[in-house]
Structure formats: structure tokens, C-alpha cells
Backbone as a chain_set.jsonl record, in Angstrom:
{"seq": "MTEAEIAGLKVAVERDHRCPATFRTTERVRETIGGKPLQLDIALFDILGHPRALICYAWYAPDSHPQQPRPVTVLREGLVRSSLDALRFALDEDEGRR", "coords": {"N": [[1.386, 10.657, 8.151], [-1.402, 12.196, 6.792], [-4.874, 12.807, 7.748], [-6.415, 13.22, 5.479], [-4.885, 11.963, 3.508], [-5.027, 9.32, 4.41], [-7.779, 8.907, 4.143], [-7.991, 9.068, 1.349], [-6.492, 6.831, 0.614], [-8.06, 4.847, 1.746], [-10.338, 4.961, 0.118], [-9.133, 4.103, -2.268], [-8.383, 1.458, -1.588], [-10.904, 0.297, -1.121], [-12.044, 0.602, -3.644], [-10.224, -0.818, -5.339], [-10.324, -3.422, -4.312], [-12.928, -4.031, -3.819], [-14.409, -4.101, -1.362], [-15.433, -3.219, 1.996], [-13.308, -1.101, 3.952], [-11.357, -0.548, 6.88], [-9.404, 1.731, 8.564], [-6.441, 0.847, 10.248], [-3.699, 1.288, 11.241], [-0.506, 2.994, 10.776], [2.647, 2.149, 9.354], [6.11, 2.705, 9.341], [8.362, 2.196, 6.754], [11.519, 1.175, 5.596], [13.662, 0.95, 2.825], [16.155, 0.04, 0.413], [16.678, 1.098, -2.811], [18.065, 0.596, -5.849], [20.458, 1.539, -4.796], [19.652, 3.803, -3.495], [18.223, 5.22, -0.593], [14.926, 4.609, 0.606], [12.081, 5.74, 2.228], [8.954, 5.115, 3.52], [5.6, 5.747, 4.637], [3.28, 3.373, 5.375], [-0.061, 2.504, 5.174], [-2.247, 0.427, 7.022], [-5.1, -1.491, 6.475], [-8.025, -3.005, 7.687], [-9.934, -5.344, 5.977], [-13.179, -6.252, 4.979], [-15.009, -9.094, 4.053], [-13.519, -9.898, 1.876], [-12.453, -12.51, -0.278], [-9.888, -13.673, -0.01], [-8.187, -12.314, 1.737], [-7.572, -10.491, 4.805], [-6.372, -8.167, 5.449], [-5.119, -5.145, 4.06], [-2.454, -3.404, 2.563], [-1.502, -0.037, 2.011], [-0.301, 2.812, 0.196], [1.132, 5.861, -1.081], [2.606, 6.037, -4.233], [6.053, 6.664, -4.444], [7.087, 7.934, -6.678], [5.072, 9.346, -7.829], [3.177, 12.227, -8.973], [2.955, 15.118, -6.94], [0.529, 16.577, -7.009], [-1.243, 14.752, -8.047], [-1.298, 12.133, -6.554], [-0.392, 8.692, -6.791], [-2.095, 5.965, -5.678], [-1.105, 2.895, -4.123], [-2.034, -0.41, -3.622], [-1.868, -3.399, -1.773], [-2.656, -6.686, -1.065], [-2.586, -8.622, 1.98], [-1.474, -11.582, 1.543], [-0.439, -14.872, 0.481], [2.979, -14.698, -0.076], [3.218, -12.198, 0.972], [3.466, -10.803, 3.961], [3.965, -8.665, 5.564], [4.403, -5.069, 5.93], [6.791, -4.325, 4.689], [7.188, -6.541, 2.998], [4.989, -6.099, 1.298], [5.682, -3.669, 0.07], [8.045, -4.463, -1.277], [6.935, -6.389, -2.993], [5.26, -4.777, -4.61], [7.202, -3.134, -5.787], [8.64, -5.029, -7.26], [6.607, -5.798, -9.038], [6.233, -3.381, -10.433], [8.745, -3.171, -11.632], [8.674, -5.379, -13.314], [6.856, -4.532, -15.209], [8.185, -2.729, -16.736]], "CA": [[0.351, 10.567, 7.139], [-2.529, 13.025, 7.208], [-6.205, 12.185, 7.675], [-6.85, 13.277, 4.078], [-4.162, 10.901, 2.788], [-5.616, 8.045, 4.841], [-9.1, 8.818, 3.513], [-7.764, 8.764, -0.058], [-6.046, 5.434, 0.515], [-9.23, 4.011, 2.048], [-11.123, 4.926, -1.119], [-8.4, 3.265, -3.228], [-8.493, 0.062, -1.149], [-12.278, -0.162, -1.356], [-12.242, 0.541, -5.099], [-9.393, -1.868, -5.935], [-10.613, -4.766, -3.804], [-14.389, -4.16, -3.781], [-14.922, -4.47, -0.044], [-15.242, -2.138, 2.962], [-12.005, -1.064, 4.619], [-11.264, 0.235, 8.105], [-8.011, 2.066, 8.862], [-5.923, 0.259, 11.483], [-2.502, 1.991, 11.701], [0.53, 3.161, 9.753], [3.978, 1.637, 9.681], [7.19, 3.303, 8.551], [9.165, 1.149, 6.118], [12.738, 1.641, 4.938], [14.201, 0.004, 1.846], [17.13, 0.626, -0.494], [16.34, 0.772, -4.191], [19.09, 1.146, -6.744], [21.451, 2.238, -3.992], [19.067, 4.987, -2.87], [17.308, 4.889, 0.499], [13.523, 4.969, 0.453], [11.323, 5.623, 3.48], [7.533, 5.345, 3.264], [4.591, 5.383, 5.622], [2.319, 2.462, 4.761], [-1.284, 2.365, 5.969], [-2.849, -0.906, 7.078], [-6.553, -1.469, 6.547], [-8.775, -4.249, 7.806], [-10.93, -5.403, 4.911], [-14.24, -7.196, 5.321], [-15.693, -9.748, 2.957], [-12.648, -10.3, 0.773], [-12.341, -13.971, -0.236], [-8.546, -14.206, 0.223], [-7.346, -11.529, 2.647], [-8.211, -9.717, 5.868], [-5.615, -6.924, 5.606], [-4.576, -4.543, 2.848], [-1.449, -2.351, 2.752], [-1.7, 1.015, 1.014], [0.559, 3.982, 0.283], [1.233, 6.611, -2.328], [3.856, 5.745, -4.933], [6.991, 7.771, -4.231], [7.4, 8.603, -7.941], [3.868, 9.993, -8.374], [3.13, 13.688, -8.92], [2.317, 15.561, -5.681], [-0.838, 17.031, -7.241], [-2.045, 13.57, -8.374], [-0.587, 10.968, -6.025], [-0.874, 7.383, -7.265], [-2.159, 5.003, -4.575], [-0.713, 1.507, -4.341], [-2.669, -1.286, -2.633], [-1.391, -4.781, -1.835], [-3.294, -7.547, -0.067], [-1.759, -9.538, 2.769], [-1.762, -12.959, 1.133], [0.727, -15.546, -0.087], [4.265, -14.34, 0.524], [3.13, -10.859, 1.559], [3.083, -10.955, 5.368], [4.313, -7.451, 6.302], [4.454, -3.852, 5.122], [7.993, -4.4, 3.857], [6.882, -7.501, 1.928], [4.062, -5.457, 0.362], [6.468, -2.711, -0.698], [8.914, -5.216, -2.19], [6.065, -6.993, -4.004], [4.845, -3.726, -5.536], [8.375, -2.715, -6.552], [8.887, -6.105, -8.228], [5.564, -5.696, -10.059], [6.558, -2.213, -11.265], [9.942, -3.508, -12.411], [8.251, -6.332, -14.346], [6.096, -3.809, -16.257], [9.092, -1.868, -17.537]], "C": [[-0.864, 11.335, 7.659], [-3.849, 12.251, 7.114], [-6.724, 12.17, 6.237], [-6.159, 12.189, 3.252], [-4.737, 9.53, 3.136], [-6.98, 7.852, 4.181], [-8.97, 8.479, 2.026], [-7.334, 7.335, -0.278], [-7.202, 4.482, 0.798], [-10.106, 3.862, 0.812], [-10.459, 4.009, -2.141], [-8.514, 1.781, -2.871], [-9.882, -0.472, -1.461], [-12.574, -0.294, -2.849], [-11.49, -0.653, -5.711], [-9.84, -3.274, -5.548], [-12.097, -5.009, -3.535], [-14.927, -4.693, -2.453], [-14.659, -3.309, 0.923], [-13.898, -2.254, 3.676], [-12.082, -0.158, 5.843], [-9.791, 0.467, 8.414], [-7.617, 1.473, 10.211], [-4.764, 1.094, 12.035], [-1.607, 2.288, 10.515], [1.833, 2.578, 10.275], [4.991, 2.319, 8.773], [8.093, 2.177, 8.055], [10.365, 1.799, 5.442], [13.256, 0.537, 4.024], [15.22, 0.756, 0.997], [16.82, 0.148, -1.896], [17.358, 1.428, -5.107], [20.138, 1.948, -6.011], [20.921, 3.485, -3.291], [18.115, 4.563, -1.753], [15.899, 5.402, 0.215], [12.84, 4.755, 1.799], [9.88, 6.006, 3.195], [6.702, 5.035, 4.493], [3.546, 4.558, 4.887], [1.141, 2.298, 5.708], [-1.77, 0.927, 5.905], [-4.348, -0.743, 7.27], [-7.071, -2.878, 6.779], [-9.8, -4.225, 6.691], [-11.91, -6.526, 5.218], [-14.851, -7.793, 4.061], [-14.819, -10.12, 1.782], [-12.424, -11.804, 0.855], [-10.951, -14.507, 0.124], [-7.732, -13.477, 1.292], [-8.193, -10.786, 3.669], [-7.573, -8.347, 6.04], [-5.123, -6.463, 4.242], [-3.593, -3.447, 3.252], [-1.661, -1.308, 1.667], [-0.767, 2.195, 1.286], [0.519, 4.701, -1.05], [2.599, 6.344, -2.94], [4.8, 6.941, -4.801], [7.31, 8.536, -5.512], [6.196, 9.318, -8.548], [3.934, 11.503, -8.164], [2.415, 14.132, -7.648], [0.868, 16.016, -5.854], [-1.79, 15.888, -7.566], [-1.325, 12.324, -7.871], [-1.231, 9.662, -6.486], [-0.893, 6.401, -6.098], [-1.733, 3.611, -5.033], [-1.387, 0.692, -3.251], [-2.193, -2.717, -2.856], [-2.064, -5.568, -0.712], [-2.265, -8.348, 0.719], [-2.227, -10.955, 2.421], [-0.497, -13.559, 0.542], [1.991, -15.174, 0.657], [4.275, -12.949, 1.15], [2.578, -10.989, 2.968], [3.381, -9.712, 6.203], [4.286, -6.251, 5.357], [5.657, -3.869, 4.181], [7.796, -5.389, 2.711], [5.987, -6.863, 0.862], [4.805, -4.466, -0.528], [7.346, -3.438, -1.718], [8.111, -5.865, -3.319], [5.68, -5.954, -5.062], [6.018, -3.25, -6.393], [8.72, -3.755, -7.61], [7.879, -6.052, -9.369], [5.843, -4.534, -11.011], [7.745, -2.509, -12.173], [9.583, -4.448, -13.555], [7.483, -5.67, -15.476], [6.987, -2.991, -17.162], [9.785, -2.653, -18.586]], "O": [[-1.296, 11.155, 8.797], [-3.927, 11.192, 6.49], [-7.392, 11.222, 5.825], [-6.786, 11.567, 2.393], [-4.912, 8.682, 2.261], [-7.297, 6.758, 3.713], [-9.755, 7.689, 1.501], [-7.754, 6.693, -1.241], [-7.313, 3.431, 0.167], [-10.562, 2.763, 0.496], [-11.138, 3.227, -2.807], [-8.719, 0.945, -3.75], [-10.023, -1.568, -2.003], [-13.283, -1.212, -3.262], [-12.056, -1.405, -6.504], [-9.75, -4.204, -6.349], [-12.474, -6.085, -3.07], [-15.767, -5.592, -2.412], [-13.757, -2.504, 0.689], [-13.418, -3.35, 3.963], [-12.776, 0.859, 5.843], [-9.016, -0.484, 8.515], [-8.356, 1.58, 11.19], [-4.831, 1.561, 13.172], [-1.901, 1.89, 9.388], [2.077, 2.528, 11.48], [4.751, 2.487, 7.577], [8.529, 1.323, 8.826], [10.241, 2.841, 4.798], [13.287, -0.638, 4.39], [15.148, 1.98, 0.879], [16.712, -1.052, -2.146], [17.495, 2.651, -5.138], [20.653, 2.932, -6.541], [21.663, 4.152, -2.57], [17.299, 3.66, -1.936], [15.713, 6.484, -0.342], [13.005, 3.71, 2.43], [9.611, 7.095, 2.687], [7.054, 4.168, 5.293], [2.993, 5.005, 3.882], [1.314, 1.994, 6.888], [-1.709, 0.288, 4.854], [-4.805, 0.033, 8.108], [-6.615, -3.83, 6.146], [-10.465, -3.211, 6.475], [-11.521, -7.608, 5.658], [-15.17, -7.073, 3.115], [-15.327, -10.616, 0.777], [-12.224, -12.331, 1.949], [-10.828, -15.665, 0.522], [-6.687, -13.976, 1.711], [-9.365, -10.491, 3.437], [-8.14, -7.467, 6.687], [-4.759, -7.27, 3.387], [-3.86, -2.662, 4.162], [-1.966, -1.653, 0.526], [-0.48, 2.533, 2.434], [-0.055, 4.21, -2.022], [3.622, 6.414, -2.258], [4.4, 8.085, -5.018], [7.762, 9.679, -5.443], [6.284, 9.84, -9.659], [4.653, 11.992, -7.293], [1.369, 13.578, -7.308], [0.061, 15.856, -4.938], [-3.001, 16.019, -7.389], [-0.8, 11.546, -8.666], [-2.455, 9.548, -6.56], [0.162, 6.037, -5.578], [-1.971, 3.21, -6.172], [-1.324, 1.058, -2.077], [-2.125, -3.188, -3.991], [-2.039, -5.157, 0.448], [-1.21, -8.707, 0.197], [-3.232, -11.446, 2.935], [0.414, -12.831, 0.148], [2.067, -15.317, 1.878], [5.253, -12.57, 1.795], [1.39, -11.249, 3.163], [3.096, -9.685, 7.4], [4.161, -6.405, 4.142], [5.552, -3.475, 3.019], [8.191, -5.112, 1.578], [6.203, -7.062, -0.333], [4.586, -4.427, -1.739], [7.381, -3.063, -2.89], [8.555, -5.886, -4.467], [5.764, -6.219, -6.261], [5.853, -2.992, -7.585], [9.057, -3.399, -8.739], [8.242, -6.238, -10.53], [5.713, -4.668, -12.228], [7.745, -2.138, -13.347], [10.131, -4.325, -14.651], [7.458, -6.192, -16.59], [6.57, -2.601, -18.252], [10.58, -2.1, -19.347]]}, "num_chains": 1, "name": "protein.A"}
């Protein structure tokens, strides 16, 4: 993940959750969706002042256009305890909208 991508995700986290974010690290996550393998780098951000979470996961949706990548942000709360949990949560949310 490039510095520009991280900076874009930081902006998305701060916009979506209305609190300052500090980049911590990235984690590579692998999942199988519809029989197809998916591999993503997910950025972890420490977030300050949020009432329910201290960490936010962020990445660019794999189906977004390269010229206009769509950021996805998921808070570490409830059943979301890892990058993989965050990815699965977001995929479930997307599936529920269809």
C-alpha cells in the first residue's frame, strides 16, 4: 500500500467517523468469495475520541474503479475483532444491500 493510498484512507476514516486517525500498520488478508480468492491489504488506524472504538480498519473496495477507488471503513467493535472480521462484515453488508 502506497503512502498516497494510506493518506486517502486516513481522510476516509476521519470523514466517516468524525475523529482524528493515526496510521498504525497494514495487514494482508485472504478470503474466498464465490469460489474466487481475494487478497487485500487492510490499513489499521488508531482513532481518538470515538465513543465506541479505538481502532478502524480501512481499504479500497476491490470492485471499485482504479481512477476513483471506493474506501471502506469498519470500526473494531462488537464481533469485529480483526482485519478478516472487518472484511467479512463489509462483504455481508454489501450483500445485504443487493
